[in-house]
N, C-alpha and C positions, 0 to 999 in steps of 0.2 A: 488497514492493519497490514504493515509489511513486516516480514520475518523470513529467514533464511528456511525455516520449516514452515512448509505450505500447509500441512495438517494443523499445526498449532495455530498459524494465522486464521485458519476457518473457525477453529474452535473458539476463538476470541471474538470473531465476527458473530458467531451465533449468540455469545453472551451479550454481546452489545445490542444485537437485534432483540434479543428477550428482554432487554432493558427499555425498548421502544425507540431506539436510535439506530441510524442507517450508518453501514459500514462496508468497504470493501476489502477483501483479502488480496495480497499480492506477494509473491516471492522475491526477495532481494538478497543478494550478496554484497553487503556494503564494502567488502574489499574488492570488488570488482566495478571499476567507475561506469562501465557501461550499464550493469546491472541497477547501480543506482540511479543513472540518469534516466532509465527506462521507467523507474518508479515515479521519479519526479515528473516525467513528461506525461505519464498516464494519470498522475494526480491533478497537474493543471489542466488536462484535457476534461477530465470528470468534474472539476470544481471550478473551473476558469481560473481567471487570474493570470499572474506573470508565467512567463516561462522561466523554470529555474535550471541553471546550469551549474552543475558540480564540477 
């Protein structure tokens, strides 16, 4: 779960976990290309797959 508001992301992750699923909270500012790229890189590292470049 990526959101500009880290607290909101954490709340959503808790809801997802309560439903029996796995999730990870990350803070992202999509207006900042470096922030968006960091989320893409972290996600690729966590779940495998291709490296995403934005």
